[in-house]
C-alpha positions in Angstrom: -43.7 -13.2 1.6 -41.8 -15.0 -1.2 -38.1 -14.3 -1.7 -37.1 -11.9 -4.4 -34.1 -12.6 -6.3 -33.7 -8.8 -6.7 -30.1 -8.8 -8.2 -31.0 -11.2 -11.0 -33.9 -9.4 -12.0 -32.7 -5.7 -11.5 -32.6 -4.9 -15.2 -36.3 -5.2 -15.4 -36.6 -2.8 -12.4 -34.1 -0.5 -14.1 -36.2 -0.5 -17.3 -39.4 0.3 -15.4 -37.7 3.0 -13.4 -36.4 4.6 -16.7 -39.8 4.4 -18.1 -41.1 6.3 -15.0 -38.1 8.8 -15.0 -38.7 9.9 -18.8 -42.4 9.5 -18.6 -42.4 11.9 -15.7 -40.4 14.4 -17.9 -42.6 13.8 -20.9 -45.7 14.5 -18.7 -44.5 17.5 -17.4 -44.3 19.1 -21.0 -47.5 17.3 -22.4 -49.5 18.5 -19.1 -48.2 22.1 -18.2 -49.0 22.8 -14.6 -51.0 25.7 -13.5 -49.1 27.8 -10.8 -50.9 28.8 -7.7 -51.2 32.3 -6.8 -48.1 32.1 -4.3 -45.8 31.5 -7.4 -47.4 33.9 -9.8 -48.9 36.5 -7.7 -52.5 37.4 -6.9 -55.0 37.9 -4.1 -56.4 35.8 -1.2 -59.6 36.9 0.4 -61.1 35.1 3.6 -64.6 35.7 4.5 -66.3 34.5 7.8 -69.8 33.5 7.1 -72.5 31.4 8.8 -71.3 27.5 9.2 -74.7 26.5 7.7 -74.1 28.5 4.6 -70.4 27.7 3.8 -71.1 24.7 1.1 -73.7 26.9 -0.8 -71.4 29.7 -1.1 -68.5 27.3 -2.5 -70.9 25.4 -5.0 -73.0 28.6 -5.8 -70.4 31.7 -5.8 -69.3 32.4 -9.4 -66.6 34.8 -9.8 -64.5 34.4 -12.9 -60.9 33.3 -12.8 -61.0 32.4 -9.1 -60.6 29.4 -7.0 -63.2 29.1 -4.1 -63.3 26.5 -1.0 -64.3 26.5 2.6 -61.9 26.5 5.8 -63.7 26.0 9.2 -66.2 28.7 9.2 -64.8 30.9 6.3 -64.9 30.9 2.5 -61.5 31.4 0.9 -61.2 33.1 -2.5 -58.0 33.1 -4.5 -57.4 34.8 -7.7 -56.0 37.8 -9.5 -57.1 41.2 -9.1 -59.9 40.5 -6.7 -62.3 43.0 -5.8 -62.8 42.3 -2.0 -65.7 45.0 -1.7 -67.8 43.7 -4.8 -67.3 40.0 -3.2 -68.3 41.0 0.2 -71.3 42.7 -1.0 -72.4 39.6 -3.1 -72.0 37.4 -0.2 -74.0 39.7 2.1 -77.0 39.2 -0.2 -77.2 35.8 1.2 -75.6 36.3 4.8 -75.7 39.7 6.2 -73.4 38.7 9.1 -70.4 38.1 6.6 -67.3 40.0 7.2 -63.7 40.0 5.8 -61.4 37.8 7.9 -58.1 38.2 5.9 -57.1 39.7 2.6 -53.6 39.2 1.2 -51.9 40.5 -1.9 -48.9 38.5 -3.3 -46.8 40.6 -5.8 -45.4 39.1 -8.9 -41.9 39.9 -7.9 -42.5 38.1 -4.5 -44.1 35.0 -6.2 -41.0 34.9 -8.7 -38.6 34.8 -5.7 -40.7 32.0 -4.3 -40.6 30.1 -7.3 -36.8 30.2 -7.4 -36.5 29.4 -3.7 -38.9 26.6 -4.0 -36.7 25.0 -6.8 -33.6 25.7 -4.9 -34.9 24.2 -1.8 -35.8 20.8 -3.5 -32.2 20.8 -5.0 -30.4 21.6 -1.8 -32.8 19.0 0.1 -31.8 16.3 -2.3 -28.1 17.2 -1.9 -28.3 17.6 1.7 -29.7 14.2 2.3 -27.1 12.4 0.1 -24.4 14.3 1.9 -26.0 13.3 5.3 -26.1 9.6 4.3 -22.5 9.5 3.0 -21.3 11.1 6.4 -23.4 8.7 8.6 -22.2 5.7 6.6 -18.8 6.9 6.5 -17.1 4.4 9.0 -20.2 2.0 9.2 -20.7 0.6 6.0 -17.6 -1.6 6.0 -16.6 -2.6 2.3 -19.0 -0.1 0.9 -18.0 3.5 0.6 -20.4 5.9 2.5 -19.9 8.4 -0.4 -21.3 5.7 -2.9 -24.2 5.3 -0.6 -24.7 9.1 -0.7 -24.7 9.1 -4.5 -27.1 6.3 -4.9 -29.6 8.2 -2.5 -29.4 11.3 -4.6 -30.1 9.3 -7.7 -32.8 7.6 -6.0 -34.3 10.9 -4.8 -34.2 12.6 -8.4 -36.1 9.5 -9.6 -38.8 9.9 -7.3 -39.4 13.6 -7.3 -39.2 13.8 -11.2 -41.5 10.5 -11.5 -44.1 12.1 -8.9 -43.9 15.6 -10.8 -44.9 13.9 -14.0 -47.9 12.1 -12.5 -48.8 15.4 -10.5 -48.9 17.0 -14.0 -51.5 14.7 -15.2 -53.7 15.1 -11.8 -53.5 18.8 -12.2 -54.7 18.6 -15.6 -57.7 16.6 -14.9 -58.4 17.7 -11.4 -57.8 21.3 -11.7 -54.8 21.3 -9.4 -52.5 23.9 -8.7 -48.5 23.7 -8.4 -48.2 25.9 -5.2 -46.3 26.1 -2.1 -48.4 23.2 -0.6 -47.3 21.0 -3.7 -43.5 21.8 -3.2 -43.9 20.9 0.6 -45.4 17.3 -0.6 -42.4 16.9 -2.8 -39.8 17.7 0.0 -41.9 15.3 2.4 -41.5 12.6 -0.2 -37.6 13.0 -0.4 -37.8 12.6 3.4 -40.0 9.5 3.4 -38.1 8.0 0.6 -34.7 8.2 2.0 -36.1 6.8 5.2 -36.9 3.4 3.8 -33.3 3.6 1.8 -31.3 4.1 4.8 -33.3 1.0 6.6 -32.2 -1.1 3.7 -28.7 0.1 3.7 -28.2 -0.4 7.3 -29.5 -3.9 7.2 -26.9 -4.5 4.1 -24.2 -3.2 6.2 -24.9 -5.2 9.1 -25.3 -8.7 7.0 -21.7 -7.6 5.7 -20.3 -7.0 8.9 -21.6 -10.5 10.3 -20.5 -12.8 7.3 -17.6 -10.5 5.9 -18.9 -11.4 2.4 -20.3 -8.9 -0.3 -21.9 -11.1 -2.8 -25.6 -11.4 -4.6 -26.7 -13.3 -1.7 -25.9 -10.8 0.8 -27.9 -8.1 -1.4 -30.9 -10.2 -1.6 -31.0 -11.3 1.9 -30.8 -7.7 3.1 -33.8 -6.7 0.9 -35.9 -9.7 1.7 -35.3 -9.0 5.3 -36.8 -5.5 5.2 -39.3 -5.4 2.2 -42.2 -6.4 4.3 -41.3 -3.5 6.9 -41.0 -1.0 4.2 -44.3 -1.8 2.5 -46.3 -2.0 5.6 -45.0 1.3 6.8 -45.7 3.1 3.3 -49.3 1.1 3.0 -50.1 2.6 6.7 -49.1 6.1 5.7 -51.3 5.9 2.7 -54.3 4.8 4.5 -53.7 7.8 6.9 -53.9 10.1 4.0 -56.7 8.7 2.1 -59.6 10.0 4.4 -57.9 13.4 4.5 -58.4 13.6 0.6 -62.1 13.5 1.4 -62.2 15.5 4.4 -59.8 18.4 3.0 -60.4 19.0 -0.7 -58.6 22.2 -0.4 -55.3 20.2 0.4 -55.5 18.0 -2.8 -52.3 19.7 -4.1 -50.4 18.5 -0.9 -52.2 15.0 -0.2 -52.2 13.4 -3.7 -48.4 13.8 -4.5 -47.9 12.6 -1.2 -49.7 9.1 -2.0 -48.1 8.3 -5.5 -44.6 9.7 -4.0 -44.6 7.5 -1.2 -45.5 4.5 -3.5 -42.7 5.5 -5.9 -40.3 6.1 -3.1 -40.8 2.7 -1.7 -40.3 1.1 -5.0 -37.1 2.9 -5.6 -35.7 2.4 -2.0 -36.1 -1.5 -2.6 -35.9 -2.1 -6.4 -33.5 0.7 -7.3 -31.2 1.7 -4.6 -29.6 -1.7 -3.5 -29.1 -2.9 -7.2 -27.4 0.4 -7.8 -25.0 -0.2 -5.1 -24.4 -3.5 -6.2 -23.6 -2.8 -9.7 -21.5 0.1 -8.7 -19.1 -2.3 -6.6 -19.4 -5.5 -8.6 -16.6 -4.7 -11.1 -14.4 -3.5 -8.3 -14.8 -6.8 -6.4 -15.7 -9.1 -9.3 -19.1 -10.2 -7.9 
């Protein structure tokens, strides 16, 4: 792979990231997301049916303002104010052996609490990861303060999550996806995956500084170029493992699709944003 002069070209990457960040915010307003029933309240009805008839129920069963999909040997119906008796009777017209496997009611007050906790979980995870990185590098980072690395990690993760939210808003519009607990879980996974790459780059930077005693542009570029192939290959392998699941598990699209573009954005920010930010934060101090 060709050597990248990351520090020299960092402002181009900053511009692209700002476009991603503000673009994500704009997309959130331009494409308001539809919340899942776990965040708004409603019912979940699971009906066990003949396996050979599952797909026909998913495609032919028409119930206003509901979402219908299959899972193993059951048909799952989500919506507000579901009449389970009427739906079961309708299903039994085609399959007399059908029976209710599960019926759940999520109250609006509970879903409101889930929304608050989901948002708080994302914020706390970003802060916790940042503080952990600062603690982990408190003595190992040599000339670079561990708290600085923690702050850069938080900024990078904020960039990744907001940008991914914006892309998810577009996908939710055209693929009829919902923002639900599965999607929130995906964004938390994105944060964890992104910081994994960032830590690898930071650790290589620390090692190179320790070996040479230098803190200059060449060390930053060297550290990135030594880890970029590993980061890209790891992310590409992860995406390859997710793609088949998109076709096999359509009811998990709200989880799987955010993972894909979140991994791409997270890998980009770990390489092209996190390290240049560290460089710019310290260059005035040391006159780089």
